N, C-alpha and C positions, 0 to 999 in steps of 0.2 A: 257607829255601832248599829244604828237603826238600819242603815244601808246594808250592812253585813247580814243582819237577820232577815231582811226582805229578800235578799238574794238567796240565802239558804232556804227560805220558805219556798220560793219559786222553783229552785232546783229540786227540792223535795216533792213538790207537787207534780213535776214532770216525771221524775225517776220512779216514784213509788207506784203509780198505776202501771207503768210498763213492766216493772219488776213483778207485779202481781197478776199480770195478764196470763191467760191460759196458754199452754203450748199450742202450737199450730197443729191442725189435723190434716191428714191427706185429702179429705173431702173438700177442704178450703182452696185447694190449688189445682190448676189444670193438669199439671204433670208432676212426676216424682222428683225431677231435679229442682223445681222451684220450692217444693215442700221441703226437701233436704236443706236447701240454702236458708230458708226461714228458720228451720229447727237449729242449724248451726249457728245462726246469728242470735237466736233467743237463748240458747243454752251456753254458748261459748264454745270455742274449738276444743278445749280439753274435755269438757263433759260430753260433747258430741262424739269425740273419738273414743271415749270410754264406753258410751252407750252402744255404738255401732261396731266397735271392735276395730282391729287393725290387722293388716296382713304382715308378712315378715319385714317389709321395708317401712312399716308403720306410717303409711301414707294413704290408705285406701278406705277410710271410714266413710268418706262421701260416696264413693262408688258402691259400697255395701249398702248404704242407706237408700240410694236410688234403686238398686237392684231389688232390695227387699220390699220397698214401697210399690214398685211397679208390679212385682209378682202378687202382692196382696190385692192391689186394685184389680188385676186381671182375674184373680180368683173370685173376687166379689162380683165382678161383671158376669162371670160364667154361672155363678150361683143364682144371680138374679134372672138370667136367661132361662136357666133350668126351672126355676120356680114359675116363671111366666108360661113356659111350655107345658108344665104339669097342670097349671090352672086352666089353660086353654083346652087341654085334652079332657079334663074332668067336665068342663062345660060342654064339649062336643058329646061326651058320653051321656050326660044328663039330658041334652037336647034331643038326641035320637040314638038310643041304645042299640037298636037293630043295625043301623048303618055303621056305628062304631064298631060293633062286633064283627061285621062283614069286612071292614077295612083293616082293622087291627085285632091281633089276638089278645092283647092286653094293654094296660095303661103304659107300660114301659116302652113298647113298640111305638106307640103314638108319640111319646115324648122324644124318642130317638129320631123319629121321622121329622118331628117339628124342629129339632135342633139342627138337622141337616139342611133344612131350607134356608 
């Protein structure tokens, strides 16, 4: 009886923290495929398929997850680059307004030129 209780306690100590662990986030993984594999393992195949949907043959939840995650990461990268370009342009304008006005008509042209580099 004691042995059974000890085994149950050990199993519970191992399973409860893993069940309560937070879902993985895309930022924790190098690429979308690894993130989607971790989500599928943590949620289970049925919950994963329900969350990411299926196509007509009911087999493409993984592909939809990878695609959606990759697109979201790309948009986040582009947003970060645009914010950095805007900050750089504002700094240029603050440092030397006359030179900035001679080079660019407005802040938008500076940002566009910075993103093209």
